[in-house]
PDB file of N, CA, C and O in Angstrom:
ATOM      1  N   MET A   1       1.865  10.606  13.917  1.00  0.00           N
ATOM      2  CA  MET A   1       1.902  11.786  13.565  1.00  0.00           C
ATOM      3  C   MET A   1       1.561  12.171  15.145  1.00  0.00           C
ATOM      4  O   MET A   1       1.764  13.371  15.330  1.00  0.00           O
ATOM      5  N   GLN A   2       1.283  11.754  15.859  1.00  0.00           N
ATOM      6  CA  GLN A   2       0.789  11.866  16.999  1.00  0.00           C
ATOM      7  C   GLN A   2       2.802  12.176  18.055  1.00  0.00           C
ATOM      8  O   GLN A   2       2.789  12.984  18.984  1.00  0.00           O
ATOM      9  N   MET A   3       3.553  11.785  17.863  1.00  0.00           N
ATOM     10  CA  MET A   3       4.808  11.812  17.842  1.00  0.00           C
ATOM     11  C   MET A   3       5.786  13.051  17.361  1.00  0.00           C
ATOM     12  O   MET A   3       6.868  13.516  17.718  1.00  0.00           O
ATOM     13  N   ALA A   4       5.001  13.267  16.562  1.00  0.00           N
ATOM     14  CA  ALA A   4       5.225  14.776  15.693  1.00  0.00           C
ATOM     15  C   ALA A   4       4.403  16.179  15.789  1.00  0.00           C
ATOM     16  O   ALA A   4       4.363  17.166  15.054  1.00  0.00           O
ATOM     17  N   ASP A   5       3.852  15.887  16.848  1.00  0.00           N
ATOM     18  CA  ASP A   5       2.594  16.466  17.259  1.00  0.00           C
ATOM     19  C   ASP A   5       1.884  17.285  15.807  1.00  0.00           C
ATOM     20  O   ASP A   5       1.661  18.490  15.682  1.00  0.00           O
ATOM     21  N   ILE A   6       1.700  16.465  15.070  1.00  0.00           N
ATOM     22  CA  ILE A   6       0.868  16.242  13.506  1.00  0.00           C
ATOM     23  C   ILE A   6      -0.742  16.176  14.133  1.00  0.00           C
ATOM     24  O   ILE A   6      -0.894  15.221  14.895  1.00  0.00           O
ATOM     25  N   GLY A   7      -2.137  17.158  13.906  1.00  0.00           N
ATOM     26  CA  GLY A   7      -3.343  16.933  13.882  1.00  0.00           C
ATOM     27  C   GLY A   7      -4.085  17.181  13.330  1.00  0.00           C
ATOM     28  O   GLY A   7      -3.693  17.419  12.188  1.00  0.00           O
ATOM     29  N   HIS A   8      -5.366  17.328  13.476  1.00  0.00           N
ATOM     30  CA  HIS A   8      -6.324  17.929  12.790  1.00  0.00           C
ATOM     31  C   HIS A   8      -6.569  19.742  12.323  1.00  0.00           C
ATOM     32  O   HIS A   8      -7.576  20.310  11.902  1.00  0.00           O
ATOM     33  N   ASP A   9      -5.191  20.263  12.615  1.00  0.00           N
ATOM     34  CA  ASP A   9      -5.073  21.494  12.026  1.00  0.00           C
ATOM     35  C   ASP A   9      -3.507  21.186  11.394  1.00  0.00           C
ATOM     36  O   ASP A   9      -3.040  22.324  11.421  1.00  0.00           O
ATOM     37  N   ASP A  10      -2.857  20.656  11.062  1.00  0.00           N
ATOM     38  CA  ASP A  10      -2.467  20.504  10.227  1.00  0.00           C
ATOM     39  C   ASP A  10      -2.813  19.318   8.668  1.00  0.00           C
ATOM     40  O   ASP A  10      -2.326  19.532   7.558  1.00  0.00           O
ATOM     41  N   ILE A  11      -3.576  18.338   8.944  1.00  0.00           N
ATOM     42  CA  ILE A  11      -3.893  17.221   7.925  1.00  0.00           C
ATOM     43  C   ILE A  11      -5.007  17.670   7.945  1.00  0.00           C
ATOM     44  O   ILE A  11      -5.553  18.142   8.942  1.00  0.00           O
ATOM     45  N   ALA A  12      -5.490  17.575   6.821  1.00  0.00           N
ATOM     46  CA  ALA A  12      -7.576  18.196   7.004  1.00  0.00           C
ATOM     47  C   ALA A  12      -8.245  16.535   6.989  1.00  0.00           C
ATOM     48  O   ALA A  12      -9.206  16.322   7.728  1.00  0.00           O
ATOM     49  N   TYR A  13      -7.625  15.246   6.011  1.00  0.00           N
ATOM     50  CA  TYR A  13      -8.286  14.274   6.157  1.00  0.00           C
ATOM     51  C   TYR A  13      -7.240  13.095   5.554  1.00  0.00           C
ATOM     52  O   TYR A  13      -6.445  13.507   4.709  1.00  0.00           O
ATOM     53  N   VAL A  14      -7.195  12.208   5.775  1.00  0.00           N
ATOM     54  CA  VAL A  14      -7.057  10.589   5.651  1.00  0.00           C
ATOM     55  C   VAL A  14      -7.651  10.346   4.889  1.00  0.00           C
ATOM     56  O   VAL A  14      -8.847  10.510   5.127  1.00  0.00           O
ATOM     57  N   ALA A  15      -7.245   9.736   3.307  1.00  0.00           N
ATOM     58  CA  ALA A  15      -7.462   9.070   2.952  1.00  0.00           C
ATOM     59  C   ALA A  15      -7.621   7.303   2.572  1.00  0.00           C
ATOM     60  O   ALA A  15      -6.802   6.402   2.393  1.00  0.00           O
ATOM     61  N   GLU A  16      -8.338   7.342   2.570  1.00  0.00           N
ATOM     62  CA  GLU A  16      -8.895   5.105   2.788  1.00  0.00           C
ATOM     63  C   GLU A  16      -9.725   4.742   1.858  1.00  0.00           C
ATOM     64  O   GLU A  16     -10.678   5.320   1.336  1.00  0.00           O
ATOM     65  N   ASP A  17      -9.177   3.543   1.684  1.00  0.00           N
ATOM     66  CA  ASP A  17     -10.117   2.380   0.116  1.00  0.00           C
ATOM     67  C   ASP A  17     -10.927   1.924   1.369  1.00  0.00           C
ATOM     68  O   ASP A  17     -12.146   1.931   1.201  1.00  0.00           O
ATOM     69  N   ASN A  18     -10.463   1.517   2.632  1.00  0.00           N
ATOM     70  CA  ASN A  18     -11.562   0.952   3.184  1.00  0.00           C
ATOM     71  C   ASN A  18     -12.745   1.255   3.763  1.00  0.00           C
ATOM     72  O   ASN A  18     -12.627   1.764   4.878  1.00  0.00           O
ATOM     73  N   ALA A  19     -14.556   1.010   3.111  1.00  0.00           N
ATOM     74  CA  ALA A  19     -15.463   1.489   3.970  1.00  0.00           C
ATOM     75  C   ALA A  19     -15.417   1.963   5.604  1.00  0.00           C
ATOM     76  O   ALA A  19     -15.584   3.069   6.118  1.00  0.00           O
ATOM     77  N   LEU A  20     -15.093   0.533   6.229  1.00  0.00           N
ATOM     78  CA  LEU A  20     -15.092   0.418   6.836  1.00  0.00           C
ATOM     79  C   LEU A  20     -14.541   1.431   8.539  1.00  0.00           C
ATOM     80  O   LEU A  20     -15.002   1.541   9.675  1.00  0.00           O
ATOM     81  N   LYS A  21     -13.468   1.911   7.864  1.00  0.00           N
ATOM     82  CA  LYS A  21     -12.146   2.800   8.462  1.00  0.00           C
ATOM     83  C   LYS A  21     -12.983   4.351   7.862  1.00  0.00           C
ATOM     84  O   LYS A  21     -12.801   5.236   8.699  1.00  0.00           O
ATOM     85  N   ALA A  22     -13.634   4.740   6.923  1.00  0.00           N
ATOM     86  CA  ALA A  22     -14.446   6.164   6.659  1.00  0.00           C
ATOM     87  C   ALA A  22     -15.198   6.189   7.457  1.00  0.00           C
ATOM     88  O   ALA A  22     -15.747   5.094   7.585  1.00  0.00           O
ATOM     89  N   GLY A  23     -15.695   7.266   8.415  1.00  0.00           N
ATOM     90  CA  GLY A  23     -16.061   8.056   9.133  1.00  0.00           C
ATOM     91  C   GLY A  23     -15.315   7.759  10.693  1.00  0.00           C
ATOM     92  O   GLY A  23     -15.809   6.681  11.025  1.00  0.00           O
ATOM     93  N   ARG A  24     -15.040   7.886  11.014  1.00  0.00           N
ATOM     94  CA  ARG A  24     -13.498   7.451  11.781  1.00  0.00           C
ATOM     95  C   ARG A  24     -12.422   8.510  11.962  1.00  0.00           C
ATOM     96  O   ARG A  24     -12.188   9.270  11.022  1.00  0.00           O
ATOM     97  N   PHE A  25     -11.699   8.623  13.195  1.00  0.00           N
ATOM     98  CA  PHE A  25     -10.838   9.666  12.868  1.00  0.00           C
ATOM     99  C   PHE A  25      -9.090   8.595  13.429  1.00  0.00           C
ATOM    100  O   PHE A  25      -8.902   7.449  13.838  1.00  0.00           O
ATOM    101  N   LEU A  26      -8.414   9.487  13.204  1.00  0.00           N
ATOM    102  CA  LEU A  26      -7.367   9.058  14.070  1.00  0.00           C
ATOM    103  C   LEU A  26      -6.949   9.150  15.547  1.00  0.00           C
ATOM    104  O   LEU A  26      -6.878  10.130  16.288  1.00  0.00           O
ATOM    105  N   PRO A  27      -6.730   8.040  15.729  1.00  0.00           N
ATOM    106  CA  PRO A  27      -6.437   7.741  17.069  1.00  0.00           C
ATOM    107  C   PRO A  27      -5.659   8.938  17.656  1.00  0.00           C
ATOM    108  O   PRO A  27      -4.436   8.900  17.519  1.00  0.00           O
ATOM    109  N   GLY A  28      -6.273  10.128  18.371  1.00  0.00           N
ATOM    110  CA  GLY A  28      -4.883  11.252  19.357  1.00  0.00           C
ATOM    111  C   GLY A  28      -5.066  11.811  18.345  1.00  0.00           C
ATOM    112  O   GLY A  28      -3.950  12.261  18.088  1.00  0.00           O
ATOM    113  N   THR A  29      -5.938  12.204  17.305  1.00  0.00           N
ATOM    114  CA  THR A  29      -5.289  13.386  16.195  1.00  0.00           C
ATOM    115  C   THR A  29      -6.765  14.235  15.917  1.00  0.00           C
ATOM    116  O   THR A  29      -6.944  15.453  15.927  1.00  0.00           O
ATOM    117  N   GLY A  30      -7.441  13.476  15.745  1.00  0.00           N
ATOM    118  CA  GLY A  30      -8.616  14.415  15.580  1.00  0.00           C
ATOM    119  C   GLY A  30      -8.448  14.475  14.006  1.00  0.00           C
ATOM    120  O   GLY A  30      -9.037  15.430  13.500  1.00  0.00           O
ATOM    121  N   VAL A  31      -7.776  13.665  13.143  1.00  0.00           N
ATOM    122  CA  VAL A  31      -8.515  13.683  11.769  1.00  0.00           C
ATOM    123  C   VAL A  31      -9.102  12.667  10.980  1.00  0.00           C
ATOM    124  O   VAL A  31      -8.832  11.469  11.078  1.00  0.00           O
ATOM    125  N   PRO A  32      -9.930  13.186  10.178  1.00  0.00           N
ATOM    126  CA  PRO A  32     -11.552  12.776   9.861  1.00  0.00           C
ATOM    127  C   PRO A  32     -10.340  11.780   8.402  1.00  0.00           C
ATOM    128  O   PRO A  32      -9.479  12.216   7.637  1.00  0.00           O
ATOM    129  N   ILE A  33     -11.006  10.109   8.679  1.00  0.00           N
ATOM    130  CA  ILE A  33     -10.610   9.512   7.951  1.00  0.00           C
ATOM    131  C   ILE A  33     -11.604   9.285   5.912  1.00  0.00           C
ATOM    132  O   ILE A  33     -12.440   8.413   5.676  1.00  0.00           O
ATOM    133  N   LEU A  34     -11.210  10.122   5.093  1.00  0.00           N
ATOM    134  CA  LEU A  34     -12.367  10.338   3.961  1.00  0.00           C
ATOM    135  C   LEU A  34     -12.084   9.138   3.434  1.00  0.00           C
ATOM    136  O   LEU A  34     -11.008   8.611   3.715  1.00  0.00           O
ATOM    137  N   LEU A  35     -13.379   8.242   2.230  1.00  0.00           N
ATOM    138  CA  LEU A  35     -13.408   7.551   1.143  1.00  0.00           C
ATOM    139  C   LEU A  35     -11.610   7.862   0.561  1.00  0.00           C
ATOM    140  O   LEU A  35     -10.701   8.333   1.244  1.00  0.00           O
ATOM    141  N   THR A  36     -11.560   7.465  -0.722  1.00  0.00           N
ATOM    142  CA  THR A  36     -10.777   7.855  -1.971  1.00  0.00           C
ATOM    143  C   THR A  36     -11.013   8.603  -2.759  1.00  0.00           C
ATOM    144  O   THR A  36     -10.291   9.495  -3.202  1.00  0.00           O
ATOM    145  N   SER A  37     -12.393   8.240  -3.116  1.00  0.00           N
ATOM    146  CA  SER A  37     -13.643   9.209  -3.896  1.00  0.00           C
ATOM    147  C   SER A  37     -13.133  10.791  -3.011  1.00  0.00           C
ATOM    148  O   SER A  37     -12.608  11.624  -3.749  1.00  0.00           O
ATOM    149  N   HIS A  38     -13.192  10.942  -2.421  1.00  0.00           N
ATOM    150  CA  HIS A  38     -13.508  11.917  -1.507  1.00  0.00           C
ATOM    151  C   HIS A  38     -11.245  12.518  -2.194  1.00  0.00           C
ATOM    152  O   HIS A  38     -11.153  13.512  -2.914  1.00  0.00           O
ATOM    153  N   LEU A  39     -10.573  12.127  -1.993  1.00  0.00           N
ATOM    154  CA  LEU A  39      -9.705  12.728  -2.578  1.00  0.00           C
ATOM    155  C   LEU A  39      -9.541  12.589  -4.018  1.00  0.00           C
ATOM    156  O   LEU A  39      -8.815  13.484  -4.448  1.00  0.00           O
ATOM    157  N   LEU A  40      -9.910  11.876  -4.820  1.00  0.00           N
ATOM    158  CA  LEU A  40     -10.119  11.748  -6.385  1.00  0.00           C
ATOM    159  C   LEU A  40     -10.754  13.137  -6.670  1.00  0.00           C
ATOM    160  O   LEU A  40     -10.284  13.896  -7.517  1.00  0.00           O
ATOM    161  N   SER A  41     -12.012  13.473  -5.806  1.00  0.00           N
ATOM    162  CA  SER A  41     -13.314  14.554  -6.251  1.00  0.00           C
ATOM    163  C   SER A  41     -12.405  16.233  -5.480  1.00  0.00           C
ATOM    164  O   SER A  41     -12.623  17.354  -5.940  1.00  0.00           O
ATOM    165  N   ASN A  42     -11.619  16.009  -4.511  1.00  0.00           N
ATOM    166  CA  ASN A  42     -11.475  17.339  -3.832  1.00  0.00           C
ATOM    167  C   ASN A  42      -9.368  16.977  -3.483  1.00  0.00           C
ATOM    168  O   ASN A  42      -8.837  16.659  -2.420  1.00  0.00           O
ATOM    169  N   PRO A  43      -9.091  17.076  -4.069  1.00  0.00           N
ATOM    170  CA  PRO A  43      -7.041  17.090  -3.763  1.00  0.00           C
ATOM    171  C   PRO A  43      -6.772  18.312  -2.597  1.00  0.00           C
ATOM    172  O   PRO A  43      -7.296  19.412  -2.425  1.00  0.00           O
ATOM    173  N   PRO A  44      -5.946  17.742  -2.050  1.00  0.00           N
ATOM    174  CA  PRO A  44      -5.272  19.067  -0.963  1.00  0.00           C
ATOM    175  C   PRO A  44      -4.012  19.427  -2.646  1.00  0.00           C
ATOM    176  O   PRO A  44      -3.656  18.874  -3.687  1.00  0.00           O
ATOM    177  N   ASP A  45      -3.771  20.919  -1.743  1.00  0.00           N
ATOM    178  CA  ASP A  45      -2.343  20.862  -2.786  1.00  0.00           C
ATOM    179  C   ASP A  45      -1.215  20.494  -2.365  1.00  0.00           C
ATOM    180  O   ASP A  45      -0.225  20.717  -3.061  1.00  0.00           O
ATOM    181  N   VAL A  46      -1.102  19.864  -1.169  1.00  0.00           N
ATOM    182  CA  VAL A  46      -0.310  18.582  -1.258  1.00  0.00           C
ATOM    183  C   VAL A  46      -0.516  17.316  -0.421  1.00  0.00           C
ATOM    184  O   VAL A  46      -0.966  17.030   0.689  1.00  0.00           O
ATOM    185  N   LEU A  47      -0.200  16.951  -1.037  1.00  0.00           N
ATOM    186  CA  LEU A  47      -0.489  15.052  -0.363  1.00  0.00           C
ATOM    187  C   LEU A  47       0.376  14.591   0.366  1.00  0.00           C
ATOM    188  O   LEU A  47       1.516  15.012   0.171  1.00  0.00           O
ATOM    189  N   VAL A  48       0.203  13.765   1.251  1.00  0.00           N
ATOM    190  CA  VAL A  48       1.795  13.162   2.250  1.00  0.00           C
ATOM    191  C   VAL A  48       0.896  11.496   2.195  1.00  0.00           C
ATOM    192  O   VAL A  48      -0.219  11.049   2.467  1.00  0.00           O
ATOM    193  N   ILE A  49       2.217  11.015   1.660  1.00  0.00           N
ATOM    194  CA  ILE A  49       1.868   9.430   1.970  1.00  0.00           C
ATOM    195  C   ILE A  49       2.411   9.153   3.118  1.00  0.00           C
ATOM    196  O   ILE A  49       2.803  10.303   3.315  1.00  0.00           O
ATOM    197  N   PHE A  50       2.737   8.632   3.972  1.00  0.00           N
ATOM    198  CA  PHE A  50       2.959   8.323   5.195  1.00  0.00           C
ATOM    199  C   PHE A  50       3.449   6.691   5.346  1.00  0.00           C
ATOM    200  O   PHE A  50       4.329   6.050   5.921  1.00  0.00           O
ATOM    201  N   ALA A  51       2.558   6.511   4.653  1.00  0.00           N
ATOM    202  CA  ALA A  51       2.580   4.164   4.278  1.00  0.00           C
ATOM    203  C   ALA A  51       4.042   4.051   3.185  1.00  0.00           C
ATOM    204  O   ALA A  51       4.059   3.210   2.286  1.00  0.00           O
ATOM    205  N   TRP A  52       5.079   4.898   3.387  1.00  0.00           N
ATOM    206  CA  TRP A  52       6.086   5.263   1.935  1.00  0.00           C
ATOM    207  C   TRP A  52       6.535   3.431   1.274  1.00  0.00           C
ATOM    208  O   TRP A  52       7.226   3.171   0.289  1.00  0.00           O
ATOM    209  N   ASN A  53       5.718   2.244   2.421  1.00  0.00           N
ATOM    210  CA  ASN A  53       6.145   1.245   1.629  1.00  0.00           C
ATOM    211  C   ASN A  53       5.351   1.437   0.432  1.00  0.00           C
ATOM    212  O   ASN A  53       5.720   1.395  -0.742  1.00  0.00           O
ATOM    213  N   PHE A  54       4.114   1.672   0.952  1.00  0.00           N
ATOM    214  CA  PHE A  54       3.102   1.330  -0.565  1.00  0.00           C
ATOM    215  C   PHE A  54       2.964   2.579  -1.724  1.00  0.00           C
ATOM    216  O   PHE A  54       2.301   2.353  -2.735  1.00  0.00           O
ATOM    217  N   ALA A  55       3.491   3.645  -1.569  1.00  0.00           N
ATOM    218  CA  ALA A  55       3.679   5.039  -1.713  1.00  0.00           C
ATOM    219  C   ALA A  55       3.861   4.871  -3.363  1.00  0.00           C
ATOM    220  O   ALA A  55       3.393   5.683  -4.160  1.00  0.00           O
ATOM    221  N   ASP A  56       4.806   3.392  -3.839  1.00  0.00           N
ATOM    222  CA  ASP A  56       4.247   3.084  -5.803  1.00  0.00           C
ATOM    223  C   ASP A  56       2.819   2.868  -5.626  1.00  0.00           C
ATOM    224  O   ASP A  56       1.869   3.309  -6.273  1.00  0.00           O
ATOM    225  N   ASP A  57       2.850   2.338  -4.932  1.00  0.00           N
ATOM    226  CA  ASP A  57       1.191   1.551  -5.277  1.00  0.00           C
ATOM    227  C   ASP A  57       0.189   2.787  -5.449  1.00  0.00           C
ATOM    228  O   ASP A  57      -0.491   3.190  -6.392  1.00  0.00           O
ATOM    229  N   ILE A  58       0.412   3.259  -3.999  1.00  0.00           N
ATOM    230  CA  ILE A  58      -1.055   4.987  -4.205  1.00  0.00           C
ATOM    231  C   ILE A  58      -1.105   5.595  -5.185  1.00  0.00           C
ATOM    232  O   ILE A  58      -2.174   5.697  -5.787  1.00  0.00           O
ATOM    233  N   ILE A  59      -0.091   6.112  -5.582  1.00  0.00           N
ATOM    234  CA  ILE A  59       0.337   6.589  -6.811  1.00  0.00           C
ATOM    235  C   ILE A  59      -0.093   6.044  -7.939  1.00  0.00           C
ATOM    236  O   ILE A  59      -0.812   6.559  -8.796  1.00  0.00           O
ATOM    237  N   GLY A  60       0.230   5.307  -7.918  1.00  0.00           N
ATOM    238  CA  GLY A  60       0.431   4.204  -9.218  1.00  0.00           C
ATOM    239  C   GLY A  60      -1.877   4.059  -9.348  1.00  0.00           C
ATOM    240  O   GLY A  60      -2.209   3.169 -10.131  1.00  0.00           O
ATOM    241  N   LYS A  61      -2.567   4.488  -8.971  1.00  0.00           N
ATOM    242  CA  LYS A  61      -3.508   4.517  -8.347  1.00  0.00           C
ATOM    243  C   LYS A  61      -4.421   6.182  -8.313  1.00  0.00           C
ATOM    244  O   LYS A  61      -5.610   6.410  -8.533  1.00  0.00           O
ATOM    245  N   ILE A  62      -3.720   6.769  -8.084  1.00  0.00           N
ATOM    246  CA  ILE A  62      -4.609   8.190  -8.008  1.00  0.00           C
ATOM    247  C   ILE A  62      -4.262   8.807  -9.459  1.00  0.00           C
ATOM    248  O   ILE A  62      -5.131   9.175 -10.249  1.00  0.00           O
ATOM    249  N   ARG A  63      -2.163   8.899  -9.825  1.00  0.00           N
ATOM    250  CA  ARG A  63      -2.079   9.321 -11.078  1.00  0.00           C
ATOM    251  C   ARG A  63      -3.280   9.352 -12.112  1.00  0.00           C
ATOM    252  O   ARG A  63      -3.881   8.297 -12.317  1.00  0.00           O
ATOM    253  N   GLY A  64      -3.772  10.857 -12.974  1.00  0.00           N
ATOM    254  CA  GLY A  64      -4.382  10.625 -13.894  1.00  0.00           C
ATOM    255  C   GLY A  64      -5.820  11.110 -13.031  1.00  0.00           C
ATOM    256  O   GLY A  64      -6.644  11.775 -13.660  1.00  0.00           O
ATOM    257  N   ARG A  65      -6.029  10.846 -11.938  1.00  0.00           N
ATOM    258  CA  ARG A  65      -7.533  10.572 -11.746  1.00  0.00           C
ATOM    259  C   ARG A  65      -7.566  12.149 -10.591  1.00  0.00           C
ATOM    260  O   ARG A  65      -8.748  12.414 -10.368  1.00  0.00           O
ATOM    261  N   LEU A  66      -6.784  12.975 -10.007  1.00  0.00           N
ATOM    262  CA  LEU A  66      -6.706  13.710  -9.365  1.00  0.00           C
ATOM    263  C   LEU A  66      -7.585  15.202  -9.869  1.00  0.00           C
ATOM    264  O   LEU A  66      -7.243  15.322 -11.045  1.00  0.00           O
ATOM    265  N   ALA A  67      -8.014  15.728  -9.720  1.00  0.00           N
ATOM    266  CA  ALA A  67      -9.363  16.726 -10.269  1.00  0.00           C
ATOM    267  C   ALA A  67      -8.263  18.210 -10.096  1.00  0.00           C
ATOM    268  O   ALA A  67      -8.832  19.301 -10.131  1.00  0.00           O
ATOM    269  N   LYS A  68      -7.092  18.191  -9.959  1.00  0.00           N
ATOM    270  CA  LYS A  68      -6.053  19.443  -9.697  1.00  0.00           C
ATOM    271  C   LYS A  68      -4.781  18.463 -10.015  1.00  0.00           C
ATOM    272  O   LYS A  68      -4.928  17.247  -9.887  1.00  0.00           O
ATOM    273  N   PRO A  69      -3.550  19.008 -10.426  1.00  0.00           N
ATOM    274  CA  PRO A  69      -1.961  18.686  -9.569  1.00  0.00           C
ATOM    275  C   PRO A  69      -2.299  18.726  -8.103  1.00  0.00           C
ATOM    276  O   PRO A  69      -2.956  19.521  -7.432  1.00  0.00           O
ATOM    277  N   VAL A  70      -1.434  17.259  -7.721  1.00  0.00           N
ATOM    278  CA  VAL A  70      -1.385  17.856  -6.726  1.00  0.00           C
ATOM    279  C   VAL A  70       0.407  17.368  -6.327  1.00  0.00           C
ATOM    280  O   VAL A  70       1.026  16.558  -7.017  1.00  0.00           O
ATOM    281  N   GLU A  71       1.067  18.152  -4.938  1.00  0.00           N
ATOM    282  CA  GLU A  71       2.124  17.469  -4.726  1.00  0.00           C
ATOM    283  C   GLU A  71       2.022  16.218  -3.911  1.00  0.00           C
ATOM    284  O   GLU A  71       1.022  15.659  -3.461  1.00  0.00           O
ATOM    285  N   VAL A  72       2.897  16.005  -3.853  1.00  0.00           N
ATOM    286  CA  VAL A  72       2.959  14.397  -3.157  1.00  0.00           C
ATOM    287  C   VAL A  72       4.475  14.332  -1.950  1.00  0.00           C
ATOM    288  O   VAL A  72       5.494  14.491  -2.622  1.00  0.00           O
ATOM    289  N   ILE A  73       4.656  14.231  -1.120  1.00  0.00           N
ATOM    290  CA  ILE A  73       5.467  14.224   0.033  1.00  0.00           C
ATOM    291  C   ILE A  73       5.517  13.008   0.377  1.00  0.00           C
ATOM    292  O   ILE A  73       4.483  12.531   0.843  1.00  0.00           O
ATOM    293  N   ILE A  74       6.766  12.109   0.252  1.00  0.00           N
ATOM    294  CA  ILE A  74       6.860  11.626   1.354  1.00  0.00           C
ATOM    295  C   ILE A  74       8.058  11.286   1.741  1.00  0.00           C
ATOM    296  O   ILE A  74       9.071  11.127   1.060  1.00  0.00           O
ATOM    297  N   PRO A  75       7.880  11.170   2.993  1.00  0.00           N
ATOM    298  CA  PRO A  75       8.684  12.060   4.407  1.00  0.00           C
ATOM    299  C   PRO A  75       8.960  10.079   5.061  1.00  0.00           C
ATOM    300  O   PRO A  75       8.695   9.806   6.232  1.00  0.00           O
ATOM    301  N   LEU A  76       9.420   9.128   4.209  1.00  0.00           N
ATOM    302  CA  LEU A  76      10.046   8.496   5.170  1.00  0.00           C
ATOM    303  C   LEU A  76      10.353   7.457   3.230  1.00  0.00           C
ATOM    304  O   LEU A  76       9.810   7.569   2.132  1.00  0.00           O
ATOM    305  N   PRO A  77      11.550   6.513   3.814  1.00  0.00           N
ATOM    306  CA  PRO A  77      12.649   6.592   4.550  1.00  0.00           C
ATOM    307  C   PRO A  77      13.323   8.039   4.134  1.00  0.00           C
ATOM    308  O   PRO A  77      13.984   8.871   4.754  1.00  0.00           O
ATOM    309  N   GLU A  78      13.013   7.971   3.276  1.00  0.00           N
ATOM    310  CA  GLU A  78      13.939   9.470   2.840  1.00  0.00           C
ATOM    311  C   GLU A  78      13.494  10.351   2.041  1.00  0.00           C
ATOM    312  O   GLU A  78      13.921  10.230   0.893  1.00  0.00           O
ATOM    313  N   ALA A  79      12.555  11.482   2.286  1.00  0.00           N
ATOM    314  CA  ALA A  79      12.389  12.575   1.851  1.00  0.00           C
ATOM    315  C   ALA A  79      12.126  12.476   0.284  1.00  0.00           C
ATOM    316  O   ALA A  79      13.019  11.944  -0.377  1.00  0.00           O
ATOM    317  N   LYS A  80      11.502  12.728  -0.079  1.00  0.00           N
ATOM    318  CA  LYS A  80      11.434  12.954  -1.326  1.00  0.00           C
ATOM    319  C   LYS A  80       9.711  13.950  -2.540  1.00  0.00           C
ATOM    320  O   LYS A  80       8.726  13.982  -1.803  1.00  0.00           O
ATOM    321  N   SER A  81       9.491  14.380  -3.500  1.00  0.00           N
ATOM    322  CA  SER A  81       8.477  14.797  -3.814  1.00  0.00           C
ATOM    323  C   SER A  81       8.230  14.268  -4.782  1.00  0.00           C
ATOM    324  O   SER A  81       9.216  13.823  -5.370  1.00  0.00           O
ATOM    325  N   VAL A  82       7.076  14.071  -5.342  1.00  0.00           N
ATOM    326  CA  VAL A  82       6.337  14.179  -6.769  1.00  0.00           C
ATOM    327  C   VAL A  82       5.772  15.142  -6.825  1.00  0.00           C
ATOM    328  O   VAL A  82       5.330  15.890  -5.953  1.00  0.00           O
ATOM    329  N   GLN A  83       5.756  15.177  -8.333  1.00  0.00           N
ATOM    330  CA  GLN A  83       3.997  15.952  -8.595  1.00  0.00           C
ATOM    331  C   GLN A  83       3.223  15.427  -9.628  1.00  0.00           C
ATOM    332  O   GLN A  83       3.724  15.039 -10.683  1.00  0.00           O
ATOM    333  N   LEU A  84       1.733  15.382  -9.324  1.00  0.00           N
ATOM    334  CA  LEU A  84       1.009  14.568  -9.893  1.00  0.00           C
ATOM    335  C   LEU A  84       0.110  15.614 -10.878  1.00  0.00           C
ATOM    336  O   LEU A  84      -0.755  15.164 -11.629  1.00  0.00           O
TER     337      LEU A  84
END
C-alpha cells in the first residue's frame, strides 16, 4: 500500500480476525485495523482483498453475512471483481 501511495484517505479500514491486531493501524498508512465483525455490520461499497492467496477463503467466510451487497476487488495476481 505504501508503494502505491494508498492510505487512510483511500481505504477506510482493514478487517482482521485477530483481536490482538484490532485497534492498531497499518504501518505507514494510518489505516485502522478493525475486527471482521465491523466489516459484516458496516460493509463498504467496495472491498479490496490484498491477500489474493486467501481470497477464496475470505469470500467464503463473508458470503451471505454482509449487511448489504458489496463489490469485491482482488487486484493480484490478476485483477478480478466479484459481487457479494
